[in-house]
N, C-alpha and C positions, 0 to 999 in steps of 0.2 A: 246805884248810889245817887246822892244829891247832884253830883256833877253830871252824871249820865242823864239824870232826869232833866237837868237844865239844858244840856245839849239837845236832847230830843225835843224839848219844848220849844227851843229856838228854831230847830228845823221845821217843826210843825207850824210855828207862827209864820216862818218865811214861805212855806208852801202855801199857807192860807192866803198870802198876799199876792201870789202869782196869778196872772190873768188866765182865763181858760185857754185850752189848746187851740191854736189858730187853724183856720182852714186856708191853707196856702194854695194859691192858684195864680197862673199867669193870664192876665187879660189878653184875649185874642184879637180884639178889634184893631190895634195898630197894624198887625201883620196882614190881616184880611183886607183892610183898606189899602195897604200898600200893594198887595197882589192885584187887587181890582184896578188900581191906578196904573200899574205896569201893563196889565192886559189891555186896558182902554187906550193907553198911550201907544202900545204896539199896533193895535187895530187902526188907530188914527194915522200912524206913520205909514202903515202898509197901504191904506186907502189913498193917502196923499201921493205916495210914490207911484201907485198904479194910475191915479188920475193924471199925474204929470206925464207918465209914460204914454197913456192914451192920447193926451194932448200932443205930445211929440210925434206919435205915429200919424195922427191926422194932419199935423202941420207938414210933416215930411211927405205924406201922400199928396197933399195939395201942391207942394212945390214940385214934386216929380211929375204930376199931371200937367201943371202949367208949363214946365220945361218941355215936356213931350209935345204939347200943343204947338209950341213955337217951332219945334223941329219939324213936325208934320206939316204945319202951314208953309214952312220954307220949301219942303219937298213938293207940296201941292202947287206952289207957285212955279217951281222948276218944271214940273210936268206940264203945267199950263203953258209956259213959255215954249217948251220943246214942241208940244203938240200944236200950238197955235202957229208957230213958225213953219212947221211942216205943212199944215193944212192951208195956210195962206199961200205958200208957194205952189202947192198942188192945185188949189182953186184958181190961181192966176193962170197956170198952164192949161187947165181944163177950160176956162173961159175963152182963152185965146183959140183953142181947138174948136170950140163951139162956133165962134165968130168966123173962123176959117171955113168950117163946114157949111155954114149958112151962105157964105159968099161963093165958095168954089165947089160945093157938093160933097157927098160923103166919100167919094173915091179919091180924094186928095192924098198926097203922100205925107203921112204924119211925121215921119222922121225929117223930111225936108222942111216942113213948116215949124217943127220944134227941134232944131238941132242941138239945143242946149238943155234938153229935157233930162237932166240928171241932178235934181235938187237934193237927192239923197242916194248916194252911190251904193249904200249897203242895204237898200230895201228893194224888194221885188215889186216893181211897178209896171203896169201896162195900161195902154189907152185903147179904148174901143169906140167905134162909131157904129150905131145901130139904127136901122131904118124904121119907118113907122109901123112895120109889121112885127118888129122885135128880132129881126135877123141881124147877126153881126156881119157887117159888109166890109169892115176895115179895122185893123188893129195892129199893134206892135208885136203881137205874139208870133213866134215862128211856127210855120206849118199850120196856119189857121184853117180849121175845118168849119163847115157850116153849122151854126148853133143858133137856136131860137131862145130868147130870154124874155119873152113877153110876159111870163108869169112872175118875174122877179119884181120886187118892190121898186128898185131903183129905176125900172122902166115904167111900170104901171102908174106910179105916182106922177111922173112927168107927163105921161100920155093923158092923164085925166084932168090936169090943171095946167094953166099957162103961167101962173104966178108963183110957182114953187121956188124958183131960183136954184140955189145949190142944195142938193139933197145928200145927206150923209146916211147911207144905208147901213143895215145891221150886218154883222158877219154871217156869211153863208158858205157852204161848200160850193166853190165856183164850178159852173158847167164847163168852163174852158180849162181851168187849171186843176180842178179836182182837189183843191186845197182850201182851207178856211180863208176867206177874203171878204173885205167890205169895200163898198163902192161909193164913190162920189159921182154924182150925175148932174147934168144940166140939159135942159130941153133945147132941141134944135127946131127952129120954126122955118117954114117955107116962106116964099116971097109974099104970099097972101096972108100970113100969120097963122096958118093952120099947122098942125103937128107934123113935123117932118122927121123926127127921130130923136136920139139921145146920144150925147157925148158922155163917156164914162171913163173914170180913172180908177183902176183897181189897186188896192193897198193891202199888203200882207200884214196881219196883226203881229207877226213875229218881229216886225220892225220895232214896235213899241215894247214888246216883251224883252227884246235884247237890251233895250235901254233900261227897263225896270230891273233886269238881272244884275245890273251894276250896283244896285242899292242893296244895303244890308237889311234883311228882313228876318224876323223870327218865324217860327212855325205857324203861328196864328195871326200874323200880320198880313195886310192886304194893301195893294196898290192897284187902282183901276182907272180906266178911262171909259166912262159910261155915258150913253146918250140920254137925252131927256125922255126918250121912249122906254127907258129902263132896260135897255139891252146893252150889254157890255161889248165894247169894241176890242178892248184888250185889257187883261188883268193878270195879276200874279197873287196867288194865295199861298204864302210860304214859298215852297219850291215849285208849286204847281202853276202852270201857265194856262190860261183859258180865254176863250172869246166866244161871243154869241149867247151867253147865258141870259135868259129872260127873267125879268122881275128882280133885278139886282138892287141891293141896298133899299128894301122897301121902306125903312124908317127915315130915309134921307129926304124925301121929296117934300114933306111938309115943312122941313127947315129951309129947303131951297126956295120955297115960295116967299119967305120973308127976307132972305139975304142971299146975295150971289156968292158969298164965301162966309165961312164960319167954322165952328168946332162943335163936336157932339161927343158926349161921354155916355156910353151905354151899348146896348146890343141893337143894331139896326139891320143886321143881316139875318138871313134865314138860319144860319148855323147857331144863332143864339149866343155867340161869344161876345163878351163885353170888351169894347175897344175904345181907344181915344182916337176920334176921327177928326180930320180936317178936310174940308171940301172947298173947291174953287171952280166956278163956272167959267168956261171959255167965253170971251166977249162976242166973238164973231161967228161962233159955231154952236150948235145945240148939243154940247158936250160938257161933261163935268169931270174934273180930276178929283179923285178920292184917295186919301191915305189914312189907313187905320193901323194902330199899334195895339197889340194885346194888353189889356189892363193888367193881367196877371204878370206879364213880363216887366211892365213898368214898376209895379209895386215890388216885385221881387228884386229889382235893381235898386230900390231905395234903401234907406238906413232905418226903417221903422222897426225891424226885428232887433236891432241893437238896443232900442229903448226897452223892448220887452225882456231881453236878456238881463239888462241891468236891473229892471224892476224885480224880476224873479230872484236875482242874486241878493238884492237888499231884503226881499221877503224872507228868504231862507236865513239870512243873518239875523234878522229881527226875531224870527221864530226861535232860532237857536239861543239867542241871548235871553229871550223871555223864559224859555224852558230852564236855562241855567240859573237865572235869578230866582225864579219861583222855587226851584228845587233847593237853592241855597237858603231861601227864607223858610222853607219847610223844615230843613235840617236845623236851622237856628231855633225855630219854634219847638222842635222836639227836644233839643238840648236844653232849652229854658225850662221845659216841663220836667225833665229829668232833674235839673238843678233844684226845682221847686220841691220835688219829692224828697231829694236828699236833705234839703233844708228843713222840711217838716219832720223828717226822721231825726235830724240832729236836735230839733227842738224837743221832740218827744224823749229822746235819750237824756236831754238836759233836765227835763222834768222828773224823769225816773231817778236821776242822781243829782238831787239839788245841792248836795254838798260840794259838787264840783263847779257850781255856778259862779261861786265867788272867785274861782280861779280863771274864769274866762276873761279874755282881754277886754278892757273897758270900752273899746270902740268897735268890738265885733258886732255883727248883726244880731247874734243871739243875746248879747248883753244889752244892746240898745233896745231890743224888743222887750227884754225882761223889765227894764227900768221904765218902759212906756214912752220912749222918745222915737220909736219907729213902728209903723203899722205893719201888719203881716204882709200885705202886697208889696210894700216897699222892701221889706226884708227878703221876700221871695225874688224880687227883681235883682237885688244885689247877689 
């Protein structure tokens, strides 16, 4: 009918005015850039946290080493004072015995001349008078038997030179006592100045070891009293007590040439263990007090590991947060894509049924697209 023809022609004209079917898509660059930014921020944050943690570990390590140096220096000073006091008293008694022997001969009564010879009641000490042939002719030892010590350094050094003065010998197994002993000796001269014998004071290294045992040491720590001949007079390595070791602390001596006391960080012993050392040379005797604390024990007692734990915790949190945010953005991107498909299908359905277009709300995305006030991407974003 004419009415039907008019309706069809109106629908045809309306369809002819519609724009072509849009290609609806969601731009990806905002999400991609946001994901990249989050990843870069997370990496920067983790790097900053670990940088601060590494700085804190180094700072704490330096503080722990400096603190241990002060402690070791105090212990070395205490060992110096202890050994120096003992040796000074011993040297004074020995020198008095030398003068008495030069005046009265080697057969004098030592106990009568030195009635107060007990400068350390808890140490095994004995005095010997040796003639020019190396035979012990007088001593404070009970049941003294004839013994020749001409082959021992404390005798041969004094016999060879007249200007040695006090000689501090290295620990040896004593021919008299059959136990580790080191000797202090002085030359005895005859009236004409020729060699007349040696006055000797025997010292048990256990005296120093007992003193060192009072100090708290770790398994790899060391305390020693070592001669400048690089022979240990008495030492404690952890729980082990030793004396007479040759070539002790090989890395110490080049430092000792420049300063009578100081600190060393590193491995200067043959065992290769890194330690924090403090050393102090005795002023009046050719001896050096050495204290070494294991570097591993010092670092283990510091708080450096706390910084690493905190940094690891923050790293885990950052990684977890980054994963959650990235997955949330991916889900949002996927939902936006689905909405774009639905919108495109809705537009296609609207084109297939143009008679219903007039019934769409005036402010709907489809209506606004149809009348040309909204671009397809903007409609898709809505």
